[in-house]
BAPASE-955786 format. One record per atom (N, C-alpha, C): residue in one letter; atom name; x, y, z. Coordinates in Angstrom, 2 decimals, decimal comma, m for minus. Layout:
<nudos>
<A; CA; <X; Y; Z>>
...
</nudos>
This chain:
<nudos>
<M; N; <m45,39; 20,75; 20,79>>
<M; CA; <m44,77; 19,45; 20,74>>
<M; C; <m43,32; 19,56; 20,25>>
<D; N; <m43,07; 20,37; 19,21>>
<D; CA; <m41,72; 20,54; 18,68>>
<D; C; <m40,80; 21,15; 19,72>>
<Q; N; <m41,31; 22,11; 20,50>>
<Q; CA; <m40,50; 22,74; 21,54>>
<Q; C; <m40,12; 21,72; 22,61>>
<E; N; <m41,04; 20,84; 22,97>>
<E; CA; <m40,74; 19,80; 23,96>>
<E; C; <m39,70; 18,83; 23,43>>
<D; N; <m39,83; 18,45; 22,16>>
<D; CA; <m38,85; 17,54; 21,55>>
<D; C; <m37,47; 18,17; 21,54>>
<E; N; <m37,39; 19,46; 21,18>>
<E; CA; <m36,11; 20,17; 21,14>>
<E; C; <m35,51; 20,25; 22,54>>
<K; N; <m36,35; 20,52; 23,54>>
<K; CA; <m35,87; 20,61; 24,92>>
<K; C; <m35,32; 19,26; 25,38>>
<M; N; <m36,01; 18,17; 25,07>>
<M; CA; <m35,56; 16,83; 25,45>>
<M; C; <m34,26; 16,48; 24,74>>
<K; N; <m34,13; 16,90; 23,49>>
<K; CA; <m32,93; 16,60; 22,71>>
<K; C; <m31,70; 17,27; 23,32>>
<N; N; <m31,86; 18,48; 23,86>>
<N; CA; <m30,74; 19,23; 24,41>>
<N; C; <m30,56; 19,04; 25,91>>
<T; N; <m31,42; 18,25; 26,54>>
<T; CA; <m31,30; 18,01; 27,97>>
<T; C; <m30,36; 16,84; 28,20>>
<P; N; <m29,24; 17,07; 28,90>>
<P; CA; <m28,32; 15,96; 29,14>>
<P; C; <m28,97; 14,92; 30,04>>
<T; N; <m28,71; 13,67; 29,75>>
<T; CA; <m29,24; 12,59; 30,57>>
<T; C; <m28,10; 11,89; 31,27>>
<K; N; <m28,40; 11,30; 32,40>>
<K; CA; <m27,39; 10,52; 33,11>>
<K; C; <m27,34; 9,14; 32,49>>
<P; N; <m26,13; 8,62; 32,27>>
<P; CA; <m26,03; 7,29; 31,67>>
<P; C; <m26,66; 6,24; 32,58>>
<Q; N; <m27,32; 5,25; 31,95>>
<Q; CA; <m27,98; 4,20; 32,72>>
<Q; C; <m27,55; 2,84; 32,20>>
<R; N; <m27,56; 1,89; 33,12>>
<R; CA; <m27,26; 0,51; 32,74>>
<R; C; <m28,52; m0,11; 32,18>>
<G; N; <m28,41; m1,33; 31,69>>
<G; CA; <m29,56; m2,04; 31,14>>
<G; C; <m30,68; m2,23; 32,15>>
<D; N; <m30,34; m2,31; 33,44>>
<D; CA; <m31,38; m2,50; 34,46>>
<D; C; <m31,96; m1,18; 34,96>>
<G; N; <m31,60; m0,06; 34,30>>
<G; CA; <m32,17; 1,24; 34,63>>
<G; C; <m31,46; 2,01; 35,72>>
<Q; N; <m30,43; 1,42; 36,36>>
<Q; CA; <m29,71; 2,13; 37,41>>
<Q; C; <m28,74; 3,12; 36,79>>
<T; N; <m28,59; 4,26; 37,46>>
<T; CA; <m27,68; 5,30; 36,98>>
<T; C; <m26,23; 4,85; 37,16>>
<V; N; <m25,40; 5,16; 36,16>>
<V; CA; <m23,98; 4,81; 36,20>>
<V; C; <m23,21; 6,01; 36,71>>
<K; N; <m22,29; 5,79; 37,65>>
<K; CA; <m21,43; 6,87; 38,12>>
<K; C; <m20,40; 7,16; 37,05>>
<T; N; <m20,15; 8,45; 36,80>>
<T; CA; <m19,17; 8,82; 35,79>>
<T; C; <m18,08; 9,68; 36,41>>
<D; N; <m16,90; 9,60; 35,85>>
<D; CA; <m15,81; 10,44; 36,35>>
<D; C; <m15,77; 11,75; 35,55>>
<A; N; <m14,88; 12,64; 35,94>>
<A; CA; <m14,80; 13,97; 35,31>>
<A; C; <m14,48; 13,85; 33,81>>
<N; N; <m13,60; 12,94; 33,44>>
<N; CA; <m13,24; 12,80; 32,02>>
<N; C; <m14,44; 12,34; 31,20>>
<C; N; <m15,23; 11,44; 31,77>>
<C; CA; <m16,43; 10,96; 31,07>>
<C; C; <m17,40; 12,12; 30,86>>
<S; N; <m17,56; 12,96; 31,86>>
<S; CA; <m18,44; 14,12; 31,73>>
<S; C; <m17,94; 15,07; 30,65>>
<R; N; <m16,64; 15,22; 30,57>>
<R; CA; <m16,07; 16,09; 29,52>>
<R; C; <m16,33; 15,51; 28,13>>
<W; N; <m16,19; 14,19; 27,99>>
<W; CA; <m16,48; 13,55; 26,70>>
<W; C; <m17,93; 13,77; 26,33>>
<Q; N; <m18,82; 13,68; 27,32>>
<Q; CA; <m20,24; 13,92; 27,04>>
<Q; C; <m20,47; 15,36; 26,59>>
<E; N; <m19,79; 16,31; 27,22>>
<E; CA; <m19,90; 17,72; 26,81>>
<E; C; <m19,44; 17,90; 25,35>>
<I; N; <m18,35; 17,22; 25,01>>
<I; CA; <m17,80; 17,32; 23,65>>
<I; C; <m18,80; 16,75; 22,64>>
<I; N; <m19,37; 15,60; 22,95>>
<I; CA; <m20,34; 14,98; 22,05>>
<I; C; <m21,55; 15,88; 21,87>>
<Q; N; <m22,07; 16,41; 22,97>>
<Q; CA; <m23,23; 17,30; 22,90>>
<Q; C; <m22,91; 18,56; 22,12>>
<S; N; <m21,71; 19,10; 22,28>>
<S; CA; <m21,31; 20,29; 21,53>>
<S; C; <m21,28; 20,00; 20,03>>
<G; N; <m20,76; 18,83; 19,67>>
<G; CA; <m20,72; 18,45; 18,26>>
<G; C; <m22,12; 18,33; 17,67>>
<Q; N; <m23,03; 17,74; 18,43>>
<Q; CA; <m24,40; 17,58; 17,95>>
<Q; C; <m25,13; 18,92; 17,90>>
<R; N; <m24,89; 19,76; 18,89>>
<R; CA; <m25,61; 21,03; 19,01>>
<R; C; <m25,13; 22,07; 18,01>>
<S; N; <m23,81; 22,26; 17,94>>
<S; CA; <m23,31; 23,41; 17,18>>
<S; C; <m22,11; 23,10; 16,30>>
<G; N; <m21,83; 21,83; 16,08>>
<G; CA; <m20,63; 21,51; 15,28>>
<G; C; <m19,36; 21,96; 15,98>>
<F; N; <m19,35; 21,93; 17,31>>
<F; CA; <m18,23; 22,28; 18,19>>
<F; C; <m17,96; 23,78; 18,29>>
<K; N; <m18,81; 24,62; 17,75>>
<K; CA; <m18,59; 26,08; 17,79>>
<K; C; <m18,51; 26,60; 19,23>>
<D; N; <m19,32; 26,03; 20,14>>
<D; CA; <m19,34; 26,55; 21,51>>
<D; C; <m18,14; 26,14; 22,35>>
<I; N; <m17,30; 25,22; 21,87>>
<I; CA; <m16,08; 24,88; 22,61>>
<I; C; <m14,82; 25,30; 21,86>>
<E; N; <m15,02; 26,02; 20,76>>
<E; CA; <m13,90; 26,50; 19,96>>
<E; C; <m13,14; 27,59; 20,70>>
<G; N; <m11,85; 27,43; 20,78>>
<G; CA; <m11,00; 28,44; 21,39>>
<G; C; <m10,26; 29,23; 20,34>>
<K; N; <m9,09; 29,70; 20,71>>
<K; CA; <m8,26; 30,53; 19,84>>
<K; C; <m7,90; 29,80; 18,54>>
<E; N; <m7,93; 30,53; 17,45>>
<E; CA; <m7,54; 29,96; 16,16>>
<E; C; <m6,04; 29,75; 16,13>>
<L; N; <m5,61; 28,54; 15,77>>
<L; CA; <m4,19; 28,23; 15,69>>
<L; C; <m3,67; 28,27; 14,26>>
<N; N; <m4,51; 27,87; 13,31>>
<N; CA; <m4,10; 27,85; 11,91>>
<N; C; <m5,34; 28,05; 11,04>>
<A; N; <m5,46; 29,22; 10,42>>
<A; CA; <m6,64; 29,54; 9,61>>
<A; C; <m6,73; 28,67; 8,36>>
<E; N; <m5,58; 28,39; 7,76>>
<E; CA; <m5,57; 27,62; 6,52>>
<E; C; <m6,10; 26,20; 6,73>>
<T; N; <m5,68; 25,55; 7,80>>
<T; CA; <m6,12; 24,18; 8,06>>
<T; C; <m7,31; 24,12; 9,02>>
<Q; N; <m7,84; 25,28; 9,42>>
<Q; CA; <m9,02; 25,40; 10,29>>
<Q; C; <m8,83; 24,68; 11,63>>
<I; N; <m7,69; 24,91; 12,25>>
<I; CA; <m7,40; 24,31; 13,55>>
<I; C; <m7,61; 25,36; 14,64>>
<N; N; <m8,38; 24,98; 15,66>>
<N; CA; <m8,64; 25,84; 16,81>>
<N; C; <m8,32; 25,09; 18,09>>
<E; N; <m7,93; 25,84; 19,12>>
<E; CA; <m7,80; 25,23; 20,44>>
<E; C; <m9,19; 24,79; 20,90>>
<S; N; <m9,23; 23,87; 21,83>>
<S; CA; <m10,49; 23,46; 22,45>>
<S; C; <m10,58; 24,09; 23,83>>
<K; N; <m11,76; 24,56; 24,20>>
<K; CA; <m11,96; 25,09; 25,54>>
<K; C; <m12,02; 23,96; 26,57>>
<I; N; <m12,30; 22,75; 26,11>>
<I; CA; <m12,36; 21,59; 26,99>>
<I; C; <m11,04; 20,85; 26,89>>
<K; N; <m10,42; 20,62; 28,03>>
<K; CA; <m9,16; 19,87; 28,08>>
<K; C; <m9,43; 18,52; 28,75>>
<L; N; <m8,94; 17,46; 28,13>>
<L; CA; <m9,11; 16,12; 28,69>>
<L; C; <m7,84; 15,70; 29,42>>
<R; N; <m8,03; 15,04; 30,53>>
<R; CA; <m6,90; 14,54; 31,31>>
<R; C; <m6,20; 13,42; 30,54>>
<N; N; <m4,90; 13,32; 30,72>>
<N; CA; <m4,07; 12,28; 30,10>>
<N; C; <m4,00; 12,38; 28,57>>
<T; N; <m4,11; 13,59; 28,06>>
<T; CA; <m3,92; 13,79; 26,62>>
<T; C; <m2,81; 14,81; 26,41>>
<K; N; <m2,10; 14,67; 25,28>>
<K; CA; <m1,04; 15,62; 24,97>>
<K; C; <m1,63; 16,92; 24,46>>
<R; N; <m2,61; 16,83; 23,55>>
<R; CA; <m3,24; 18,01; 22,95>>
<R; C; <m4,71; 17,72; 22,71>>
<N; N; <m5,53; 18,76; 22,81>>
<N; CA; <m6,95; 18,71; 22,45>>
<N; C; <m7,21; 19,89; 21,53>>
<Y; N; <m7,77; 19,64; 20,37>>
<Y; CA; <m8,05; 20,73; 19,44>>
<Y; C; <m9,17; 20,35; 18,49>>
<L; N; <m9,64; 21,33; 17,75>>
<L; CA; <m10,68; 21,12; 16,75>>
<L; C; <m10,06; 21,29; 15,37>>
<S; N; <m10,41; 20,39; 14,46>>
<S; CA; <m9,83; 20,43; 13,13>>
<S; C; <m10,83; 19,82; 12,15>>
<I; N; <m10,41; 19,66; 10,92>>
<I; CA; <m11,21; 19,00; 9,90>>
<I; C; <m10,66; 17,59; 9,73>>
<Y; N; <m11,54; 16,59; 9,83>>
<Y; CA; <m11,16; 15,19; 9,64>>
<Y; C; <m12,24; 14,54; 8,78>>
<A; N; <m11,84; 13,89; 7,72>>
<A; CA; <m12,77; 13,26; 6,77>>
<A; C; <m13,83; 14,26; 6,32>>
<N; N; <m13,39; 15,47; 6,00>>
<N; CA; <m14,24; 16,55; 5,50>>
<N; C; <m15,31; 17,02; 6,47>>
<Q; N; <m15,12; 16,77; 7,77>>
<Q; CA; <m16,07; 17,24; 8,78>>
<Q; C; <m15,31; 17,83; 9,95>>
<R; N; <m15,95; 18,73; 10,68>>
<R; CA; <m15,37; 19,33; 11,88>>
<R; C; <m15,28; 18,24; 12,94>>
<A; N; <m14,13; 18,14; 13,60>>
<A; CA; <m13,91; 17,06; 14,56>>
<A; C; <m13,12; 17,55; 15,77>>
<F; N; <m13,37; 16,92; 16,90>>
<F; CA; <m12,58; 17,14; 18,11>>
<F; C; <m11,47; 16,11; 18,08>>
<I; N; <m10,23; 16,55; 18,20>>
<I; CA; <m9,08; 15,66; 18,16>>
<I; C; <m8,42; 15,65; 19,54>>
<A; N; <m8,21; 14,46; 20,08>>
<A; CA; <m7,51; 14,31; 21,36>>
<A; C; <m6,31; 13,41; 21,10>>
<E; N; <m5,12; 13,95; 21,28>>
<E; CA; <m3,90; 13,15; 21,12>>
<E; C; <m3,60; 12,51; 22,47>>
<I; N; <m3,75; 11,21; 22,53>>
<I; CA; <m3,59; 10,46; 23,77>>
<I; C; <m2,11; 10,20; 24,03>>
<K; N; <m1,71; 10,37; 25,28>>
<K; CA; <m0,32; 10,07; 25,66>>
<K; C; <m0,13; 8,56; 25,61>>
<S; N; <1,03; 8,15; 25,16>>
<S; CA; <1,35; 6,72; 25,16>>
<S; C; <2,81; 6,55; 25,57>>
<H; N; <3,17; 5,31; 25,79>>
<H; CA; <4,53; 4,99; 26,22>>
<H; C; <5,29; 4,33; 25,08>>
<A; N; <6,57; 4,57; 25,03>>
<A; CA; <7,41; 3,97; 23,99>>
<A; C; <7,58; 2,47; 24,20>>
<D; N; <7,43; 2,00; 25,42>>
<D; CA; <7,62; 0,59; 25,75>>
<D; C; <6,37; m0,20; 25,40>>
<F; N; <6,44; m1,01; 24,32>>
<F; CA; <5,28; m1,76; 23,88>>
<F; C; <4,80; m2,75; 24,94>>
<G; N; <5,72; m3,35; 25,67>>
<G; CA; <5,35; m4,30; 26,72>>
<G; C; <4,47; m3,64; 27,78>>
<L; N; <4,84; m2,42; 28,17>>
<L; CA; <4,06; m1,69; 29,15>>
<L; C; <2,69; m1,35; 28,59>>
<L; N; <2,65; m0,95; 27,31>>
<L; CA; <1,35; m0,66; 26,68>>
<L; C; <0,47; m1,89; 26,65>>
<S; N; <1,05; m3,02; 26,35>>
<S; CA; <0,29; m4,26; 26,30>>
<S; C; <m0,29; m4,60; 27,67>>
<E; N; <0,50; m4,41; 28,73>>
<E; CA; <0,02; m4,65; 30,09>>
<E; C; <m1,11; m3,69; 30,45>>
<M; N; <m0,95; m2,42; 30,08>>
<M; CA; <m1,99; m1,43; 30,36>>
<M; C; <m3,28; m1,78; 29,62>>
<F; N; <m3,16; m2,22; 28,37>>
<F; CA; <m4,33; m2,61; 27,58>>
<F; C; <m5,04; m3,79; 28,23>>
<D; N; <m4,27; m4,80; 28,65>>
<D; CA; <m4,87; m5,97; 29,31>>
<D; C; <m5,59; m5,57; 30,59>>
<A; N; <m4,98; m4,68; 31,37>>
<A; CA; <m5,60; m4,22; 32,62>>
<A; C; <m6,90; m3,47; 32,33>>
<L; N; <m6,90; m2,62; 31,31>>
<L; CA; <m8,11; m1,89; 30,95>>
<L; C; <m9,20; m2,83; 30,45>>
<Q; N; <m8,83; m3,82; 29,66>>
<Q; CA; <m9,80; m4,78; 29,16>>
<Q; C; <m10,46; m5,52; 30,31>>
<G; N; <m9,66; m5,83; 31,34>>
<G; CA; <m10,21; m6,51; 32,52>>
<G; C; <m11,22; m5,64; 33,25>>
<R; N; <m10,99; m4,34; 33,31>>
<R; CA; <m11,93; m3,42; 33,97>>
<R; C; <m13,21; m3,24; 33,17>>
<I; N; <m13,07; m3,18; 31,84>>
<I; CA; <m14,23; m2,94; 30,98>>
<I; C; <m15,12; m4,18; 30,93>>
<G; N; <m14,50; m5,35; 30,80>>
<G; CA; <m15,25; m6,60; 30,64>>
<G; C; <m15,87; m7,02; 31,90>>
</nudos>
């Protein structure tokens, strides 16, 4: 029974809507799922790349996300964390329009 539970825990599932239909995901969504599973499975050890700074425990990430400036592993709030620095625009008006457009897609 324990072996079956462990197998189910580590088996990736396809996201589903409330009505049980499978949701289509894009490549970035799949990468986020990989990152989450890595954190749960091994504390991100399996996606850890080259060490960048031993003192601050910063490592490159083997997983790169689209539309980000940097992806790396570090310590945040005393825990190992995946950090993604998202690209943004200096023009606040443009950011506001992008946010409104995204909210329309999500809602």
